[in-house]
Every structure is written in C-alpha cells, then in structure tokens.
C-alpha positions in Angstrom: 0.1 0.0 0.1 2.8 2.3 0.9 4.6 1.9 -2.3 1.5 2.1 -4.3 1.1 5.5 -2.5 4.5 6.7 -3.5 4.2 5.5 -7.0 1.0 7.7 -7.3 2.3 10.8 -5.2 5.6 10.6 -7.8 3.2 10.4 -10.8 1.3 13.4 -10.0 4.2 15.6 -8.8 7.1 14.2 -11.5 7.9 16.9 -13.7 6.2 19.6 -11.4 8.4 22.2 -10.0 7.9 25.5 -7.9 9.2 29.1 -9.1 9.0 31.8 -6.2 10.4 35.1 -6.0 10.4 37.7 -3.5 11.2 41.2 -5.1 12.9 43.4 -2.1 13.8 46.1 -4.5 12.8 47.3 -7.9 12.3 50.3 -10.6 9.3 49.2 -12.9 8.7 51.5 -16.3 5.3 53.1 -16.3 3.2 54.7 -19.4 1.2 57.4 -18.1 -1.8 57.7 -20.7 -2.8 61.1 -21.8 -6.3 62.2 -20.1 -9.5 61.6 -22.3 -12.3 64.1 -22.3 -14.4 63.1 -25.0 -15.0 65.2 -27.9 -15.4 68.8 -26.0 -17.7 70.2 -28.7 -20.9 70.1 -30.2 -21.4 67.5 -33.0 -24.4 67.7 -35.3 -26.7 64.8 -35.2 -26.6 62.0 -37.6 -23.1 62.8 -38.6 -19.6 61.0 -38.4 -16.8 63.0 -37.6 -12.9 62.0 -37.8 -10.3 64.0 -35.7 -6.6 64.0 -35.5 -4.9 64.8 -32.5 -1.1 66.1 -31.5 -0.4 66.4 -28.0 2.4 67.4 -25.9 2.9 66.8 -21.8 5.3 68.3 -19.3 5.4 66.4 -15.9 6.6 67.5 -12.8 8.3 64.1 -11.4 9.9 61.1 -12.9 9.9 58.5 -9.9 7.0 57.2 -7.8 7.6 55.5 -4.5 5.5 52.9 -3.4 5.8 52.3 0.3 4.3 49.3 2.5 4.3 46.5 -0.4 4.6 43.2 1.0 6.0 39.6 -0.5 3.6 37.0 0.3 6.0 34.2 1.7 6.2 30.5 0.6 6.6 27.9 3.0 7.2 24.1 2.5 6.5 21.5 5.1 10.0 20.5 6.4 11.9 22.3 3.8 13.4 25.6 2.7 10.8 28.6 2.4 10.7 32.0 1.3 9.4 34.6 4.2 7.0 37.6 4.1 8.9 40.6 3.1 8.9 44.0 2.6 9.1 45.3 -1.2 10.8 48.7 -1.7 9.7 49.4 -5.3 9.0 52.3 -7.3 7.6 53.6 -10.7 9.6 55.7 -13.2 7.4 57.5 -15.4 8.2 57.2 -18.8 5.5 59.3 -20.8 6.5 60.5 -23.7 6.2 64.0 -24.2 4.8 63.9 -27.8 1.7 61.5 -28.8 -0.7 61.4 -31.7 -4.2 59.9 -31.7 -7.1 59.5 -34.4 -10.6 59.9 -33.5 -13.8 58.4 -35.1 -17.3 59.0 -33.6 -20.9 59.0 -34.7 -23.9 61.0 -33.3 -27.5 59.8 -33.6 -30.0 62.4 -32.0 -28.0 63.1 -28.7 -26.3 59.5 -28.6 -22.7 59.8 -29.4 -20.1 57.0 -29.6 -16.7 56.3 -30.9 -13.3 55.3 -30.7 -9.7 56.5 -30.6 -6.4 54.9 -31.5 -3.2 56.5 -29.9 0.4 56.2 -30.2 2.1 57.6 -27.1 4.7 55.9 -28.3 3.0 52.6 -27.9 -0.6 52.0 -29.2 -3.7 51.8 -27.3 -7.3 51.8 -28.3 -10.3 53.8 -26.4 -13.8 53.2 -26.9 -16.4 55.7 -25.5 -20.3 56.4 -25.6 -22.1 59.2 -24.1 -24.6 62.0 -24.5 -23.7 65.4 -26.5 -26.2 68.3 -26.6 -26.2 71.9 -27.2 -25.2 72.7 -23.5 -22.3 69.9 -23.1 -21.8 66.5 -23.4 -20.8 63.2 -20.8 -20.0 59.9 -21.1 -17.9 56.8 -20.3 -15.2 55.0 -21.9 -12.8 52.0 -21.2 -9.0 51.9 -22.8 -6.6 49.0 -23.2 -2.9 49.5 -24.2 0.3 47.7 -25.0 3.7 48.9 -23.6 7.5 47.7 -23.7 8.6 48.5 -20.0 12.2 48.1 -18.5 12.3 46.7 -14.8 14.9 46.6 -12.5 14.8 44.3 -9.5 16.7 42.3 -7.0 15.8 40.0 -4.1 15.3 36.4 -3.1 14.1 33.2 -5.0 13.3 29.7 -4.3 13.3 26.8 -6.7 11.7 23.6 -6.0 11.9 20.4 -8.6 10.1 17.1 -7.7 12.4 14.1 -8.0 11.8 10.6 -8.8 11.0 7.6 -6.9 14.3 5.4 -5.7 14.2 2.7 -3.1 10.7 3.9 -2.0 11.8 7.4 -1.2 10.7 10.5 -3.1 13.5 13.3 -3.7 13.3 16.8 -4.9 15.9 19.3 -5.8 16.0 22.7 -3.7 17.7 25.9 -4.9 17.6 29.0 -2.8 19.5 32.1 -3.6 19.7 36.1 -4.3 19.1 37.9 -8.0 19.8 41.0 -9.6 17.6 41.5 -12.9 17.2 44.1 -15.7 14.4 43.1 -18.3 12.3 44.5 -20.6 8.7 43.6 -20.7 6.0 43.5 -23.0 2.8 44.7 -20.9 -1.0 45.2 -21.3 -2.6 48.2 -19.4 -6.1 49.0 -19.0 -8.0 52.4 -18.2 -11.9 53.5 -17.5 -12.7 57.3 -17.7 -15.8 59.4 -17.0 -16.2 62.6 -18.7 -18.2 65.7 -19.4 -18.0 69.1 -20.9 -19.8 72.5 -20.7 -20.2 74.2 -23.8 -19.8 77.9 -22.8 -20.0 79.3 -26.3 -19.9 77.9 -29.7 -16.3 77.9 -29.8 -15.2 77.3 -25.9 -16.0 74.5 -23.7 -14.8 73.5 -20.2 -13.5 69.8 -20.0 -13.7 67.5 -17.3 -12.2 64.1 -17.0 -12.0 61.3 -14.0 -9.8 57.9 -14.8 -8.7 54.7 -13.4 -5.4 53.3 -14.9 -3.6 50.2 -14.4 -0.4 49.7 -15.4 1.4 45.9 -15.2 -1.7 44.4 -16.1 -1.8 40.4 -15.5 1.5 40.2 -14.4 2.2 37.5 -12.0 5.6 36.5 -12.9 9.1 37.8 -13.5 12.2 36.5 -15.6 15.4 35.6 -13.7 18.3 34.8 -15.9 21.5 35.3 -13.8 20.8 32.5 -11.5 21.5 28.7 -11.0 18.3 27.8 -12.6 17.0 30.5 -14.8 13.2 30.9 -16.1 9.8 32.8 -15.2 9.4 33.0 -11.4 6.1 33.9 -9.5 5.8 37.2 -7.4 3.0 37.7 -4.9 3.4 41.7 -5.3 0.2 43.5 -6.5 1.5 46.5 -8.8 -0.6 49.9 -7.8 -3.0 51.5 -9.9 -3.5 55.2 -11.1 -6.5 57.4 -10.2 -6.6 60.9 -12.4 -8.4 63.9 -12.4 -8.4 66.5 -15.7 -10.0 70.0 -15.9 -9.0 71.8 -19.0 -10.6 74.1 -21.8 -11.1 73.7 -25.9 -11.2 76.5 -27.8 -11.9 76.7 -31.7 -9.0 78.5 -33.3 -10.4 78.0 -37.0 -13.0 76.1 -38.8 -12.4 72.1 -38.3 -9.1 73.4 -35.7 -9.2 73.0 -32.0 -6.6 73.6 -29.2 -7.0 71.8 -25.7 -5.2 72.9 -22.6 -5.4 71.6 -19.3 -4.2 69.9 -16.1 -4.1 66.3 -15.1 -3.7 65.5 -11.1 -2.4 61.6 -11.1 -2.9 59.8 -7.7 -1.5 56.4 -6.8 -1.6 54.9 -3.3 0.6 51.9 -1.7 -0.2 50.5 1.7 2.0 53.1 3.3 2.1 56.3 0.9 0.2 58.4 -1.2 1.7 59.8 -4.2 0.7 63.3 -6.3 1.7 63.9 -9.8 0.8 66.8 -12.0 1.0 67.2 -15.7 0.1 69.7 -18.2 -1.4 68.9 -21.7 -1.7 70.9 -24.6 -3.4 69.4 -27.5 -3.9 70.5 -31.3 -7.0 68.8 -33.4 -8.1 68.8 -36.8 -12.0 67.8 -37.1 -13.4 66.8 -40.2 
C-alpha cells in the first residue's frame, strides 16, 4: 500500500516544479496615458466625424515611490521557504512628451459613440459612448493599451523540483539564493474614464475627466536569468493603480482646428504612502 501511494504521488508530482521570488527592491517603468475628455464640442446629429490629435505633455516628477508593499512568503513543510518580506519598489514615469491619436465618432440624436487609436509611443485603443447636446456632453470610456517596459529588480528566489522514486523515497531538488536582474517586458495596461464638458459658447468649452489606470496588467511573474536555475518566477506583489482628474478648456481657433489645454492630477496609493503627480497637457486637433 505504501509503495502504491508513493508511486501515485511520484506520478502526480513528477516534472512539477515551484518557482517563487520575493522582490525586495525594484524600479518599474510605466506609461502614463493622456487624459481623455470626450469630444469637447457640440456634434451635429446624424453625422460621422474624424479628428486627428497631436499632444504635448509636461510633468512634475519622474520617480514615484511605492511604500508598504509586501511579498507573501512561500512555506514548504519540513523544507526551505521564503519569508513574508517588504517590497521596496518604485514606478518610473516614462510618458513620452509627444503623442498622436485619431478619433472616429458618430452621433444619432443625442447619443454619441466612437473610438480612439493612440500612439504614445506604444499603441492603445479607447472606446467611448455618451450624450452630446447643445449645452454640454458626458459619457464613459474604456482603454486597453500595449507597452514595452523596463524593470530593474533584486531579491530572493526559491526553486523546488520534484524528483523520482528510488528505493521507496521521493526526492526533490531545492535551490535558494539572491538575484539582481534587468529586463524589458511586453505589458498590457487598462483604463476607465468618465468625462463631461460644458459648452460655454459655440467656440469654447470647459472639459473634465476622471480616470482609473492599471499598468503592468496580468503580471504575476518575472524573468530571472542570472541565477543557477533561470526561468519565470512567480511573484505576489500587486502593482498599484493610478487615479486621475483632468480639468481643461477647448477653443476653436479656425474652422475644424481645436486647441485644448488642461492639467491632470494623478494619484497612486500604496499601503504606506500616497503620491501626487501633476501633468500639463496641450493638444492641437483637426476635425472633419
């Protein structure tokens, strides 16, 4: 019976391995998106419009410390383990000063919907829908983007590989140590928006937007190469999200030409700290 149990256990565990890592220090690049405030103008019903945008952004800081994050430890019965440990990491904002986008939107009666394709410098897609009237507009949007982000990090790792049966004994291999790594990652990022505008005159509007933005989406492992057993190692830290608040104005300079200027307040919170980031945005658009 004991031999049968060991054979079944070996079959279930054979070829399986554990890759765990604690990130004790690290710097992770993030792409902070341009704010989205809808169309900013009254749109004629039963029409389809295209709008090209060129934007320029100026920010007040580059490094955002994220205090109080914790690695959840990994424990093996009667074996090596990783402890619960602080993760001293930070975001490095690498928002490109220039970005370009193309909007397409259509309106039926008061209902307006559309999309935006943006390059900043990596691509993203925003879909939005709302109401657009003579006095103003409001709506919601969602954004999905791709980015190539650099990360530098160090910490401790644990590798466990289950062995095979030999003289009724199940063996495994355990490797534990420290690491320092620098890699670039292809990441997904996600955002949600609620926007509104007040059309003060035919050629001037006030614009507002509230947003949620999650960088490093779906990232649950990191690459470790400079160790005895290279590979992807599971991590347990949760990358903090951003909240944003935009306030600005849009003015019609000429027929089809719009200028928008505004300020965005970004807020990110880790368990032990809150960080405030300010960015000023200038956008020149051609609408047809």
